[in-house]
C-alpha positions in Angstrom: -11.2 -25.9 3.9 -10.4 -23.9 0.8 -12.8 -21.8 -1.3 -14.0 -23.0 -4.8 -15.0 -19.5 -5.8 -13.5 -17.5 -8.6 -13.0 -13.7 -8.5 -16.1 -13.4 -10.7 -18.0 -15.6 -8.3 -17.0 -13.3 -5.4 -18.1 -10.3 -7.3 -21.5 -11.8 -8.1 -22.0 -12.7 -4.4 -21.2 -9.1 -3.5 -23.7 -7.9 -6.2 -26.4 -10.2 -4.9 -26.0 -8.9 -1.4 -26.9 -5.3 -2.6 -29.6 -6.5 -5.0 -27.8 -6.0 -8.2 -27.7 -8.3 -11.2 -24.9 -10.8 -11.8 -22.1 -10.2 -14.3 -20.3 -12.6 -16.7 -16.9 -11.1 -16.4 -15.0 -8.6 -14.2 -13.5 -7.1 -17.3 -16.8 -6.3 -19.1 -16.4 -2.6 -19.8 -19.9 -2.3 -21.0 -21.4 -3.3 -17.7 -21.5 -0.7 -14.8 -21.6 -3.5 -12.2 -18.6 -5.2 -13.6 -16.7 -1.9 -13.8 -17.5 -1.1 -10.1 -16.5 -4.6 -9.0 -13.3 -4.5 -11.0 -12.3 -1.1 -9.7 -12.8 -2.1 -6.1 -11.9 -5.8 -6.0 -8.2 -5.5 -5.3 -8.6 -2.9 -2.6 -11.3 -4.9 -0.9 -9.0 -7.9 -0.9 -6.0 -6.0 0.5 -8.0 -4.3 3.1 -9.3 -7.6 4.5 -5.9 -9.2 4.1 -4.3 -6.6 6.3 -6.9 -7.0 9.0 -5.1 -10.0 10.7 -2.7 -12.9 10.1 -4.8 -15.0 7.8 -3.4 -18.6 7.9 -4.4 -19.3 4.3 -2.2 -16.3 3.1 0.8 -16.8 5.4 4.1 -17.4 3.5 7.8 -17.5 4.6 10.8 -15.8 3.0 14.5 -15.4 3.5 15.2 -11.8 2.7 18.1 -10.3 0.7 20.1 -7.5 2.3 20.0 -4.1 0.5 23.1 -1.8 0.8 22.4 1.4 2.6 24.0 4.8 1.9 26.1 5.7 5.0 26.0 9.1 6.6 28.8 11.4 5.6 32.1 10.6 7.4 32.8 13.0 10.3 36.5 12.2 10.6 38.3 9.5 12.5 37.7 5.9 11.6 36.0 5.6 8.2 32.4 4.3 7.9 32.6 0.6 7.0 30.0 -2.1 6.1 30.4 -5.7 7.0 31.9 -8.0 4.3 29.3 -10.4 2.9 29.7 -13.3 0.5 28.6 -13.0 -3.2 28.1 -9.3 -2.9 29.0 -6.6 -5.5 31.2 -3.8 -4.2 32.5 -0.6 -5.8 36.1 0.4 -5.6 37.5 2.2 -2.5 34.8 0.9 -0.2 35.6 0.2 3.4 34.6 -3.3 4.6 34.8 -4.7 8.1 35.6 -8.3 8.9 36.5 -9.6 12.3 38.1 -6.7 14.1 39.8 -5.0 11.1 38.8 -2.7 8.3 39.7 -3.4 4.6 39.4 -1.3 1.4 38.3 -2.7 -2.0 41.1 -2.1 -4.5 38.7 -2.3 -7.4 35.1 -3.1 -8.1 34.4 -6.8 -7.7 32.0 -9.4 -6.5 33.0 -11.2 -3.3 33.4 -15.0 -3.2 32.0 -17.3 -0.6 35.2 -17.0 1.5 36.8 -13.8 2.9 40.3 -15.3 2.8 39.9 -15.9 -1.0 39.1 -12.2 -1.6 42.1 -11.2 0.5 44.6 -13.4 -1.3 43.4 -12.3 -4.7 44.2 -8.7 -3.9 40.7 -7.5 -4.1 40.9 -6.4 -0.4 43.7 -4.6 1.4 43.7 -4.0 5.2 43.4 -0.4 6.1 45.2 1.3 9.0 42.0 1.7 10.9 41.2 -0.9 13.6 37.6 -1.7 14.1 36.6 -1.3 17.7 33.0 -2.3 17.3 32.2 -4.6 20.1 30.0 -6.7 17.9 32.8 -8.0 15.7 32.7 -5.5 12.9 28.9 -5.1 12.4 28.0 -1.6 11.6 26.5 0.7 14.2 22.9 1.8 13.8 24.2 5.4 13.9 26.1 4.7 10.6 23.0 5.0 8.4 20.1 7.6 8.2 17.6 4.8 8.9 19.0 4.2 12.4 19.3 0.5 11.7 22.4 -1.4 10.6 20.7 -3.7 8.1 18.1 -3.2 5.5 16.1 -5.8 3.5 13.7 -5.6 0.6 10.2 -6.9 1.5 8.7 -9.6 -0.9 6.8 -8.1 -3.8 3.6 -9.9 -2.6 4.0 -8.6 1.0 0.9 -7.3 2.7 1.3 -7.7 6.5 4.2 -8.9 8.7 3.5 -11.8 11.1 7.0 -12.3 12.6 10.7 -11.8 11.9 13.3 -14.4 12.8 10.7 -16.1 14.9 11.3 -19.2 17.0 15.0 -19.2 16.4 15.8 -18.9 20.1 15.2 -21.8 22.4 14.2 -19.4 25.1 11.4 -17.7 23.2 8.0 -17.4 24.7 7.9 -14.4 27.0 8.7 -10.8 26.7 8.5 -10.9 22.9 11.7 -13.0 22.7 10.4 -15.0 19.7 10.8 -12.2 17.2 13.6 -9.7 16.6 13.2 -5.9 16.7 12.5 -4.3 13.3 11.0 -1.2 11.6 9.2 -1.2 8.2 9.7 1.9 6.1 8.3 1.9 2.6 9.2 -1.3 0.8 12.0 -2.2 3.2 12.4 -3.7 6.6 15.2 -2.6 8.9 16.7 -4.9 11.6 19.7 -5.4 13.9 20.4 -8.9 12.4 22.4 -9.5 9.3 20.4 -12.6 8.3 16.6 -12.1 8.3 13.7 -14.4 7.6 10.0 -13.5 7.9 6.5 -14.9 8.1 4.1 -12.6 6.3 0.6 -12.3 4.8 0.9 -12.5 1.1 -1.0 -10.9 -1.8 -2.2 -14.3 -2.9 -4.8 -13.8 -5.7 -5.6 -17.5 -6.1 -9.1 -17.6 -4.6 -9.1 -21.4 -4.6 -6.5 -21.2 -1.7 -8.6 -18.8 0.3 -10.3 -19.8 3.6 -14.1 -19.6 3.0 -14.4 -17.3 5.9 -11.8 -15.0 4.4 -13.6 -15.1 1.1 -16.9 -14.2 2.9 -15.2 -11.2 4.4 -13.9 -10.0 1.0 -17.4 -10.4 -0.4 -19.0 -8.2 2.2 -16.2 -5.6 2.0 -16.6 -5.5 -1.8 -20.4 -5.2 -1.4 -20.0 -2.2 0.9 -17.6 -0.5 -1.6 -19.9 -0.9 -4.6 -23.2 -0.3 -2.9 -23.5 3.4 -3.1 -22.3 3.8 -6.8 -24.7 1.2 -7.9 -27.7 1.7 -5.6 -27.5 5.5 -5.4 -29.4 5.3 -2.0 -27.4 7.8 0.0 -25.1 5.2 1.6 -27.8 3.2 3.4 -26.9 -0.2 1.8 -23.2 0.6 2.2 -23.6 1.1 5.9 -25.6 -2.1 6.2 -22.9 -4.1 4.4 -20.2 -2.5 6.5 -21.9 -3.6 9.7 -22.3 -7.2 8.4 -18.7 -7.1 7.2 -17.4 -6.1 10.7 -19.4 -8.9 12.3 -18.2 -11.5 9.8 -14.6 -10.2 10.1 -14.7 -10.6 13.9 -16.0 -14.2 13.7 -13.5 -15.1 11.0 -10.5 -13.6 13.0 -11.5 -15.6 16.1 -11.7 -18.9 14.1 -8.5 -18.1 12.2 -6.6 -17.4 15.5 -7.6 -20.7 17.0 -5.8 -22.5 14.2 -2.3 -21.1 15.1 -0.7 -23.2 17.8 2.8 -23.3 19.3 5.1 -25.5 17.2 6.5 -27.2 20.3 5.8 -27.5 24.0 8.5 -26.0 26.3 8.1 -26.8 29.9 10.4 -24.0 31.1 8.6 -21.3 29.1 5.2 -22.7 30.2 6.2 -22.3 33.9 4.3 -19.6 35.8 7.5 -18.9 37.7 9.3 -18.1 34.5 6.4 -16.1 33.2 6.4 -14.0 36.4 10.0 -12.8 35.6 8.6 -11.2 32.4 5.2 -10.0 33.6 6.2 -9.1 37.1 3.5 -11.2 38.6 3.6 -13.8 41.4 4.3 -17.4 40.3 
């Protein structure tokens, strides 16, 4: 199932498709073909990787929450953030836990138990009750992002597949299998304090690539290096792009057929239940 090609092999396949000579190394700075391939290889890979959910590149990750800078306080109850275990806090920060707000007496790192922090004197209850209906979680209006929680995306992130997927027994219709989110820059923002994702990774190990994916990268790379090397006014580039789009469509179809539900749920498979989401007759 997996490719046996190296990055140089993929570059040589791309070169062969445009009628150029093979190279010995992608890092050969004395060879124009090697320079062209080296300059475009990574972009060709990332462009194809973002085209769909490639099964060979999918990884999972439990994300780490990133503190957000709250909006300036407008008076009344102070802006608070939910207490979290093993988290570093500065002094004089408002933390919410349960239905109360606490202040940090000094800079400290929380333990795994809120009561421990309270008994050590690191936290002191403030005179502000927390009327948040969700048990002290921050409101989305608290932060400029419009979301209560922020998480750093993995460094090898290319494309999101799902977030907190399949954690609800009732998933299956109406997009219930994945929580709401928004990606801004290198962060993903959600309404949930604990977040895990499935994503397409920047996996550079070509021996773990699906051969159809490697074929798409080859044609994409060929289209990108054709004009600089052939100097034919873009004719070969256009030809390679057309073949790439055809190969990509076929690869996506095959790739999609390999993703199946992880379990059968009679209720969610019911046409009657489906009609409640799609407003069709059962």
